[in-house]
C-alpha positions as CSV (number, residue, x, y, z in Angstrom):
1,Y,0.0,0.0,0.0
2,E,1.0,3.6,-0.6
3,S,-0.8,4.5,2.6
4,S,-1.3,2.6,5.8
5,F,-4.3,4.7,6.9
6,N,-7.2,2.6,8.3
7,N,-8.6,4.6,11.2
8,S,-12.0,6.0,12.0
9,I,-12.5,9.1,10.0
10,F,-14.5,12.4,10.2
11,N,-18.1,12.8,9.2
12,L,-18.0,14.3,5.8
13,N,-20.8,16.7,4.7
14,T,-20.5,18.4,1.3
15,S,-23.8,20.3,1.5
16,N,-22.1,23.7,1.6
17,V,-19.5,23.2,-1.1
18,S,-19.6,22.4,-4.8
19,N,-17.7,20.3,-7.3
20,V,-16.0,18.2,-4.6
21,N,-13.3,15.9,-5.9
22,M,-12.5,12.7,-4.1
23,D,-10.1,11.2,-6.7
24,H,-7.8,8.5,-5.2
25,M,-8.9,9.4,-1.6
26,F,-8.3,5.9,-0.2
27,A,-6.6,4.3,-3.2
28,N,-3.7,1.9,-2.4
29,S,-4.6,1.8,1.2
30,P,-5.9,-0.8,3.8
31,F,-8.8,1.6,4.5
32,N,-12.0,-0.3,5.5
33,Q,-14.0,1.9,7.8
34,D,-17.7,2.7,7.9
35,V,-18.5,5.8,5.8
36,S,-22.2,5.4,5.7
37,N,-22.9,8.7,7.5
38,W,-21.1,10.8,4.9
39,Y,-23.2,13.3,2.9
40,V,-21.6,13.3,-0.6
41,N,-24.4,14.8,-2.8
42,N,-22.1,17.6,-4.1
43,V,-19.3,15.3,-5.1
44,T,-18.6,15.1,-8.8
45,Q,-15.4,13.1,-8.9
46,F,-15.3,9.7,-7.2
47,R,-12.7,8.3,-9.6
48,H,-10.3,5.7,-8.2
49,M,-11.6,6.6,-4.7
50,F,-11.2,3.1,-3.2
51,E,-9.1,1.5,-6.0
52,Y,-6.6,-1.1,-4.8
53,S,-7.9,-0.8,-1.3
54,S,-9.3,-3.2,1.3
55,F,-12.6,-1.3,1.4
56,N,-15.7,-3.5,1.9
57,N,-17.7,-1.6,4.6
58,S,-21.0,0.3,4.9
59,I,-20.9,3.1,2.4
60,F,-22.6,6.5,1.9
61,N,-25.7,7.1,-0.2
62,V,-25.1,8.7,-3.5
63,D,-27.6,11.2,-5.0
64,T,-26.3,13.0,-8.1
65,S,-29.6,14.7,-8.9
66,D,-28.2,18.2,-8.1
67,V,-24.8,17.9,-9.8
68,S,-23.6,17.2,-13.3
69,N,-20.9,15.4,-15.2
70,V,-20.2,13.0,-12.4
71,S,-17.4,10.4,-12.8
72,M,-17.2,7.1,-10.9
73,G,-14.5,5.6,-13.1
74,Y,-12.6,2.8,-11.3
75,M,-14.1,3.9,-8.0
76,F,-13.8,0.4,-6.5
77,G,-11.5,-1.1,-9.1
78,D,-9.3,-3.9,-7.8
79,S,-10.7,-3.5,-4.2
80,S,-12.6,-5.9,-1.9
81,F,-15.9,-4.0,-2.4
82,N,-19.2,-6.0,-2.4
83,Q,-21.9,-3.9,-0.7
84,N,-25.5,-3.0,-1.7
85,V,-25.6,0.2,-3.7
86,S,-29.2,-0.2,-5.0
87,N,-30.4,3.0,-3.3
88,W,-27.9,5.2,-5.2
89,N,-29.3,7.9,-7.5
90,V,-26.8,8.0,-10.3
91,K,-28.9,9.8,-12.9
92,N,-26.1,12.4,-13.6
93,V,-23.1,10.0,-13.8
94,R,-21.5,10.1,-17.2
95,N,-18.6,7.8,-16.4
96,F,-18.9,4.3,-14.8
97,Q,-15.9,2.9,-16.6
98,G,-14.4,0.1,-14.6
99,I,-16.3,1.0,-11.4
100,F,-16.2,-2.6,-10.2
101,V,-13.4,-4.1,-12.3
102,R,-11.7,-7.1,-10.7
103,T,-13.7,-6.9,-7.4
104,P,-15.9,-9.6,-5.8
105,F,-18.9,-7.4,-6.5
106,N,-22.2,-9.3,-7.0
107,N,-24.7,-7.3,-4.9
108,S,-27.8,-5.2,-5.5
109,I,-27.0,-2.4,-7.8
110,F,-28.3,1.1,-8.7
111,D,-30.5,1.7,-11.7
112,V,-28.7,3.3,-14.7
113,D,-31.0,5.8,-16.4
114,T,-29.4,8.0,-19.1
115,R,-32.5,9.9,-20.2
116,D,-31.0,13.2,-18.9
117,V,-27.4,12.8,-19.8
118,S,-25.5,12.0,-22.9
119,N,-22.2,10.3,-23.9
120,V,-22.4,7.9,-20.9
121,N,-19.5,5.4,-20.6
122,I,-20.2,2.0,-18.9
123,Q,-17.2,0.3,-20.5
124,G,-15.6,-2.5,-18.4
125,M,-17.9,-2.0,-15.4
126,F,-17.9,-5.7,-14.5
127,I,-14.6,-7.0,-15.9
128,R,-13.5,-10.1,-14.0
129,T,-16.3,-9.9,-11.4
130,P,-18.8,-12.5,-10.2
131,F,-21.6,-10.0,-11.0
132,N,-24.8,-11.7,-12.1
133,Q,-27.7,-9.5,-11.2
134,D,-30.8,-8.5,-13.2
135,I,-30.2,-5.2,-14.9
136,S,-33.2,-5.3,-17.3
137,N,-34.6,-2.1,-16.0
138,W,-31.5,0.0,-17.0
139,Y,-32.2,2.7,-19.6
140,V,-29.0,2.9,-21.6
141,N,-30.1,4.7,-24.8
142,N,-27.6,7.5,-24.3
143,V,-24.6,5.2,-23.6
144,T,-21.9,5.4,-26.1
145,G,-19.3,3.1,-24.5
146,F,-20.4,-0.5,-23.8
147,G,-17.0,-2.2,-24.6
148,W,-15.8,-5.0,-22.4
149,L,-18.8,-4.4,-20.1
150,F,-19.0,-8.1,-18.9
151,Q,-15.6,-9.3,-20.0
152,N,-14.5,-12.5,-18.1
153,S,-17.4,-12.0,-15.6
154,S,-20.0,-14.4,-14.4
155,F,-22.8,-12.4,-16.0
156,N,-25.7,-14.5,-17.5
157,N,-28.9,-12.7,-16.4
158,S,-31.6,-10.4,-17.7
159,I,-30.2,-7.4,-19.5
160,F,-31.3,-4.0,-20.6
161,H,-32.8,-3.2,-24.0
162,V,-30.4,-1.2,-26.2
163,D,-31.6,1.4,-28.7
164,T,-28.6,3.5,-29.9
165,S,-30.4,5.1,-32.8
166,K,-30.0,8.6,-31.3
167,V,-26.3,8.3,-30.5
168,S,-23.3,8.3,-32.8
169,N,-20.3,6.0,-32.5
170,A,-21.7,3.6,-29.9
171,Y,-18.9,1.3,-28.9
172,M,-19.8,-2.3,-28.1
173,N,-16.6,-4.1,-28.7
174,R,-16.1,-7.4,-26.8
175,M,-19.0,-6.7,-24.5
176,F,-19.5,-10.3,-23.4
177,I,-16.1,-11.9,-24.2
178,G,-15.2,-14.6,-21.8
179,S,-18.6,-14.5,-20.0
180,P,-21.3,-17.2,-20.0
181,F,-23.9,-14.8,-21.3
182,N,-26.4,-16.5,-23.5
């Protein structure tokens, strides 16, 4: 680890600030403390926040309804994360790339709804995960990046309907390579 930090931490409340950036906050650390009481509704950058960490604890609620251009790229990549995130409101997230890549994640997940955002990237979200949850209710018509979405994962479940007629250059390369999807 680049950091040995794994202590109880302050209660975070972003209600009086804007455009909060938490990039790499606990990356490469053994951090695994409860952060469920954090208020993060004004955070726009969660990229790599817990990447390469031991984090698998109670986590904050996410509600992106009042912010824009949110990125969660590799937020939990290569970590121990496998918690329920079904109550997250991610309607303004534009980048989910690799959010759960190479994690044990196979838990209840948020609904993706891209009606109000464009050029959304979900590439590699579940690469090398045991993820196998129903995502048939996802609205992904404004997603442009689907590549490697389930590469080498366990995914073989109900999936979203795709209509990319209103986007240009939708990328779907190797979406299911190495998965049992049928």
